[in-house]
Backbone as JSON Lines, residues from 0, in Angstrom:
{"i":0,"aa":"C","n":[62.72,-26.8,35.2],"ca":[62.37,-25.33,34.74],"c":[61.14,-25.45,33.99]}
{"i":1,"aa":"S","n":[61.02,-26.18,32.9],"ca":[59.81,-26.24,32.06],"c":[58.75,-27.02,32.72]}
{"i":2,"aa":"S","n":[58.96,-27.89,33.64],"ca":[57.98,-28.5,34.34],"c":[57.46,-27.51,35.29]}
{"i":3,"aa":"D","n":[58.15,-26.66,36.01],"ca":[57.67,-25.71,36.85],"c":[56.7,-24.75,36.06]}
{"i":4,"aa":"L","n":[57.23,-24.35,34.97],"ca":[56.27,-23.36,34.12],"c":[55.01,-24.14,33.83]}
{"i":5,"aa":"S","n":[54.93,-25.37,33.36],"ca":[53.83,-26.15,32.99],"c":[52.85,-26.26,34.31]}
{"i":6,"aa":"D","n":[53.37,-26.42,35.43],"ca":[52.74,-26.42,36.64],"c":[52.16,-25.19,37.08]}
{"i":7,"aa":"D","n":[52.81,-23.96,36.68],"ca":[52.3,-22.72,36.91],"c":[51.25,-22.46,36.08]}
{"i":8,"aa":"I","n":[51.11,-22.77,34.9],"ca":[50.2,-22.67,33.79],"c":[49.09,-23.53,34.13]}
{"i":9,"aa":"A","n":[49.16,-24.75,34.61],"ca":[48.06,-25.68,35.0],"c":[47.34,-25.08,36.12]}
{"i":10,"aa":"S","n":[48.16,-24.6,37.18],"ca":[47.55,-24.16,38.48],"c":[46.79,-22.84,38.11]}
{"i":11,"aa":"S","n":[47.26,-21.95,37.23],"ca":[46.64,-20.79,36.99],"c":[45.36,-20.96,36.29]}
{"i":12,"aa":"L","n":[45.29,-22.0,35.43],"ca":[43.95,-22.45,34.69],"c":[43.05,-22.91,35.64]}
{"i":13,"aa":"L","n":[43.52,-23.8,36.37],"ca":[42.62,-24.34,37.46],"c":[42.2,-23.36,38.54]}
{"i":14,"aa":"A","n":[42.93,-22.3,38.84],"ca":[42.59,-21.41,39.81],"c":[41.42,-20.41,39.15]}
{"i":15,"aa":"K","n":[41.52,-20.07,37.84],"ca":[40.69,-19.05,37.33],"c":[39.29,-19.79,37.02]}
{"i":16,"aa":"N","n":[39.36,-21.07,36.68],"ca":[38.04,-21.59,36.41],"c":[37.51,-22.36,37.52]}
{"i":17,"aa":"G","n":[36.43,-22.24,38.02],"ca":[35.78,-23.0,39.11],"c":[35.24,-24.26,38.82]}
{"i":18,"aa":"H","n":[35.51,-24.78,37.62],"ca":[34.81,-25.98,37.14],"c":[35.52,-27.27,37.65]}
{"i":19,"aa":"E","n":[34.97,-28.31,37.42],"ca":[35.62,-29.61,37.89],"c":[36.73,-29.86,37.05]}
{"i":20,"aa":"E","n":[37.61,-30.78,37.44],"ca":[38.86,-31.08,36.84],"c":[38.63,-31.76,35.4]}
{"i":21,"aa":"Q","n":[37.59,-32.62,35.25],"ca":[37.27,-33.05,34.01],"c":[37.02,-32.02,32.89]}
{"i":22,"aa":"E","n":[36.35,-30.94,33.31],"ca":[36.14,-29.89,32.28],"c":[37.38,-29.11,32.01]}
{"i":23,"aa":"Q","n":[38.47,-29.44,32.63],"ca":[39.7,-28.64,32.55],"c":[40.48,-29.18,31.43]}
{"i":24,"aa":"A","n":[40.3,-30.5,31.13],"ca":[41.14,-31.32,30.16],"c":[41.14,-30.69,28.76]}
{"i":25,"aa":"P","n":[40.02,-30.32,28.28],"ca":[39.95,-29.69,26.85],"c":[40.78,-28.24,27.05]}
{"i":26,"aa":"N","n":[40.63,-27.65,28.03],"ca":[41.07,-26.24,28.04],"c":[42.58,-26.36,28.17]}
{"i":27,"aa":"R","n":[43.19,-27.41,28.9],"ca":[44.64,-27.72,29.09],"c":[45.14,-28.09,27.77]}
{"i":28,"aa":"L","n":[44.49,-29.0,27.05],"ca":[44.92,-29.55,25.7],"c":[44.97,-28.35,24.72]}
{"i":29,"aa":"L","n":[44.04,-27.34,24.87],"ca":[44.15,-26.33,23.94],"c":[45.35,-25.45,24.23]}
{"i":30,"aa":"W","n":[45.56,-25.15,25.63],"ca":[46.81,-24.48,25.91],"c":[48.13,-25.14,25.5]}
{"i":31,"aa":"T","n":[48.24,-26.32,25.77],"ca":[49.41,-27.31,25.42],"c":[49.5,-27.05,23.82]}
{"i":32,"aa":"A","n":[48.42,-27.27,23.08],"ca":[48.47,-27.21,21.63],"c":[49.09,-25.85,21.1]}
{"i":33,"aa":"S","n":[48.69,-24.83,21.79],"ca":[48.98,-23.58,21.36],"c":[50.45,-23.18,21.63]}
{"i":34,"aa":"L","n":[50.92,-23.7,22.8],"ca":[52.22,-23.41,23.22],"c":[53.22,-24.32,22.26]}
{"i":35,"aa":"Y","n":[52.73,-25.49,21.93],"ca":[53.57,-26.19,21.03],"c":[53.57,-25.57,19.69]}
{"i":36,"aa":"A","n":[52.53,-25.07,19.2],"ca":[52.54,-24.31,17.86],"c":[53.38,-22.97,17.86]}
{"i":37,"aa":"A","n":[53.35,-22.51,19.05],"ca":[54.38,-21.17,19.17],"c":[55.79,-21.56,19.11]}
{"i":38,"aa":"I","n":[56.09,-22.7,19.79],"ca":[57.53,-23.17,19.73],"c":[57.8,-23.47,18.41]}
{"i":39,"aa":"I","n":[57.01,-24.32,17.56],"ca":[57.33,-24.65,16.23],"c":[57.49,-23.34,15.41]}
{"i":40,"aa":"A","n":[56.61,-22.34,15.56],"ca":[56.65,-21.02,14.98],"c":[58.03,-20.51,15.05]}
{"i":41,"aa":"V","n":[58.53,-20.36,16.22],"ca":[59.69,-19.88,16.63],"c":[61.04,-20.71,15.9]}
{"i":42,"aa":"G","n":[60.93,-21.89,15.89],"ca":[61.8,-22.67,15.27],"c":[61.89,-22.68,13.79]}
{"i":43,"aa":"V","n":[60.91,-22.35,13.05],"ca":[60.7,-22.17,11.66],"c":[61.21,-20.89,11.36]}
{"i":44,"aa":"S","n":[61.06,-19.82,12.21],"ca":[61.61,-18.49,11.88],"c":[63.06,-18.44,12.09]}
{"i":45,"aa":"L","n":[63.5,-19.18,13.16],"ca":[65.03,-19.22,13.3],"c":[65.72,-19.87,12.21]}
{"i":46,"aa":"A","n":[65.0,-20.96,11.59],"ca":[65.64,-21.85,10.57],"c":[65.58,-21.29,9.22]}
{"i":47,"aa":"M","n":[64.79,-20.34,8.94],"ca":[64.58,-19.87,7.73],"c":[65.61,-18.83,7.07]}
{"i":48,"aa":"L","n":[66.26,-18.22,8.11],"ca":[67.13,-17.21,7.69],"c":[68.44,-17.72,6.88]}
{"i":49,"aa":"G","n":[68.76,-18.82,7.28],"ca":[70.1,-19.39,6.7],"c":[69.74,-19.79,5.27]}
{"i":50,"aa":"P","n":[68.89,-20.6,4.82],"ca":[68.9,-21.0,3.39],"c":[68.41,-19.71,2.66]}
{"i":51,"aa":"T","n":[67.8,-18.71,3.16],"ca":[67.3,-17.69,2.28],"c":[68.45,-16.49,2.2]}
{"i":52,"aa":"L","n":[69.7,-16.78,2.82],"ca":[70.53,-15.63,2.86],"c":[71.07,-15.13,1.52]}
{"i":53,"aa":"L","n":[71.33,-16.05,0.58],"ca":[71.89,-15.67,-0.77],"c":[70.84,-14.82,-1.37]}
{"i":54,"aa":"G","n":[69.59,-15.42,-1.48],"ca":[68.41,-14.78,-2.14],"c":[68.24,-13.37,-1.58]}
{"i":55,"aa":"L","n":[68.4,-13.29,-0.26],"ca":[68.13,-11.98,0.53],"c":[69.14,-11.01,0.02]}
{"i":56,"aa":"S","n":[70.44,-11.52,0.02],"ca":[71.6,-10.46,-0.46],"c":[71.41,-9.97,-1.73]}
{"i":57,"aa":"A","n":[70.83,-10.83,-2.57],"ca":[70.63,-10.48,-4.03],"c":[69.51,-9.39,-4.19]}
{"i":58,"aa":"Q","n":[68.42,-9.85,-3.56],"ca":[67.24,-8.78,-3.55],"c":[67.7,-7.46,-2.97]}
{"i":59,"aa":"L","n":[68.54,-7.45,-1.83],"ca":[68.84,-6.14,-1.1],"c":[70.01,-5.42,-1.86]}
{"i":60,"aa":"H","n":[70.61,-6.09,-2.96],"ca":[71.7,-5.66,-3.61],"c":[73.0,-5.3,-2.64]}
{"i":61,"aa":"S","n":[73.31,-6.37,-1.75],"ca":[74.33,-6.09,-0.8],"c":[75.11,-7.38,-0.86]}
{"i":62,"aa":"S","n":[76.27,-7.38,-0.19],"ca":[77.18,-8.42,0.06],"c":[76.41,-9.58,0.9]}
{"i":63,"aa":"V","n":[77.0,-10.77,0.82],"ca":[76.5,-11.9,1.66],"c":[76.9,-11.63,3.11]}
{"i":64,"aa":"A","n":[78.13,-10.89,3.27],"ca":[78.57,-10.64,4.59],"c":[77.68,-9.67,5.23]}
{"i":65,"aa":"A","n":[77.15,-8.5,4.35],"ca":[76.43,-7.56,5.22],"c":[74.96,-8.13,5.45]}
{"i":66,"aa":"A","n":[74.46,-9.04,4.68],"ca":[73.2,-9.8,4.95],"c":[73.37,-10.64,6.0]}
{"i":67,"aa":"G","n":[74.62,-11.21,6.16],"ca":[74.89,-12.18,7.24],"c":[74.9,-11.44,8.64]}
{"i":68,"aa":"S","n":[74.96,-10.17,8.57],"ca":[74.96,-9.49,9.89],"c":[73.56,-9.51,10.41]}
{"i":69,"aa":"L","n":[72.56,-10.06,9.62],"ca":[71.16,-10.16,10.23],"c":[71.26,-11.18,11.4]}
{"i":70,"aa":"F","n":[72.14,-12.05,11.17],"ca":[72.31,-13.21,12.27],"c":[72.66,-12.52,13.71]}
{"i":71,"aa":"S","n":[73.52,-11.53,13.5],"ca":[74.04,-10.85,14.78],"c":[72.92,-9.91,15.35]}
{"i":72,"aa":"V","n":[72.13,-9.36,14.42],"ca":[71.09,-8.53,14.87],"c":[70.01,-9.23,15.56]}
{"i":73,"aa":"R","n":[69.75,-10.56,14.87],"ca":[68.63,-11.34,15.43],"c":[69.1,-11.95,16.88]}
{"i":74,"aa":"A","n":[70.38,-12.33,17.04],"ca":[70.85,-12.75,18.26],"c":[70.74,-11.65,19.36]}
{"i":75,"aa":"A","n":[71.17,-10.46,18.99],"ca":[70.91,-9.33,19.9],"c":[69.57,-9.08,20.29]}
{"i":76,"aa":"G","n":[68.63,-9.15,19.39],"ca":[67.09,-9.13,19.72],"c":[66.76,-10.25,20.61]}
{"i":77,"aa":"Y","n":[67.15,-11.44,20.46],"ca":[66.86,-12.52,21.38],"c":[67.36,-12.21,22.83]}
{"i":78,"aa":"L","n":[68.54,-11.77,22.86],"ca":[69.23,-11.41,24.06],"c":[68.38,-10.31,24.87]}
{"i":79,"aa":"L","n":[68.05,-9.22,24.11],"ca":[67.35,-8.25,24.76],"c":[66.01,-8.76,24.99]}
{"i":80,"aa":"G","n":[65.39,-9.65,24.28],"ca":[64.01,-10.14,24.62],"c":[63.99,-11.04,25.9]}
{"i":81,"aa":"A","n":[65.02,-11.81,25.99],"ca":[65.42,-12.78,27.16],"c":[65.54,-12.03,28.43]}
{"i":82,"aa":"T","n":[66.42,-10.84,28.27],"ca":[66.69,-10.02,29.31],"c":[65.45,-9.37,30.03]}
{"i":83,"aa":"L","n":[64.63,-8.83,29.06],"ca":[63.45,-8.0,29.51],"c":[62.22,-9.01,29.75]}
{"i":84,"aa":"G","n":[62.16,-10.06,28.93],"ca":[61.05,-11.03,29.16],"c":[61.16,-12.11,30.4]}
{"i":85,"aa":"G","n":[62.41,-12.17,30.76],"ca":[62.47,-13.11,32.01],"c":[61.91,-12.59,33.3]}
{"i":86,"aa":"P","n":[62.27,-11.33,33.5],"ca":[61.54,-10.77,34.82],"c":[60.0,-10.7,34.56]}
{"i":87,"aa":"A","n":[59.63,-10.15,33.37],"ca":[58.2,-10.1,33.24],"c":[57.5,-11.34,33.41]}
{"i":88,"aa":"L","n":[58.13,-12.5,32.92],"ca":[57.56,-13.89,33.0],"c":[57.45,-14.19,34.47]}
{"i":89,"aa":"D","n":[58.39,-13.79,35.22],"ca":[58.42,-14.17,36.55],"c":[57.25,-13.51,37.45]}
{"i":90,"aa":"R","n":[57.13,-12.19,36.92],"ca":[56.05,-11.42,37.74],"c":[54.65,-11.69,37.1]}
{"i":91,"aa":"S","n":[54.49,-12.35,36.05],"ca":[53.05,-12.5,35.46],"c":[52.26,-13.55,36.28]}
{"i":92,"aa":"S","n":[51.01,-13.37,36.44],"ca":[50.2,-14.3,36.98],"c":[49.91,-15.46,36.1]}
{"i":93,"aa":"N","n":[49.76,-15.26,34.72],"ca":[49.62,-16.4,33.94],"c":[50.77,-16.25,32.78]}
{"i":94,"aa":"P","n":[51.96,-16.96,32.85],"ca":[53.09,-16.87,31.94],"c":[52.74,-17.3,30.64]}
{"i":95,"aa":"A","n":[51.71,-18.12,30.43],"ca":[51.46,-18.66,29.11],"c":[51.03,-17.62,28.16]}
{"i":96,"aa":"W","n":[50.48,-16.43,28.57],"ca":[50.15,-15.29,27.68],"c":[51.47,-14.77,27.23]}
{"i":97,"aa":"L","n":[52.35,-14.42,28.08],"ca":[53.49,-13.94,27.71],"c":[54.38,-14.74,26.69]}
{"i":98,"aa":"L","n":[54.32,-16.13,26.95],"ca":[54.93,-16.93,25.9],"c":[54.32,-16.92,24.62]}
{"i":99,"aa":"L","n":[52.98,-16.99,24.52],"ca":[52.4,-16.82,23.19],"c":[52.58,-15.41,22.58]}
{"i":100,"aa":"L","n":[52.74,-14.46,23.58],"ca":[52.89,-12.98,22.93],"c":[54.39,-12.8,22.31]}
{"i":101,"aa":"G","n":[55.23,-13.46,23.16],"ca":[56.75,-13.53,22.54],"c":[56.9,-14.26,21.24]}
{"i":102,"aa":"A","n":[56.23,-15.41,21.09],"ca":[56.33,-16.27,20.15],"c":[55.76,-15.68,18.84]}
{"i":103,"aa":"G","n":[54.76,-14.82,18.98],"ca":[54.09,-14.11,17.91],"c":[54.76,-12.89,17.39]}
{"i":104,"aa":"T","n":[55.83,-12.41,17.87],"ca":[56.52,-11.29,17.62],"c":[57.69,-11.64,16.52]}
């Protein structure tokens, strides 16, 4: 699945630019680095809620259980994003833009 996506990204980059393949290498490297950075950003955002849960509940003056409900809300958001983003990704001519947009939110 991910190899199909990377093939789609590479083919769309090659189709948009009429340059030789040697000139495509820096452009593909930039796309790859951007996508890796986006995935790392998503991982950091997913990992930071757990260790900050006690401090968050203290700042919000709420119980840890109430602050823990953020895990459920976040999971529901990811479910909604996957449900709506999947078909949008399938219809997109350049899926890399949607992936970067999704990671930026």
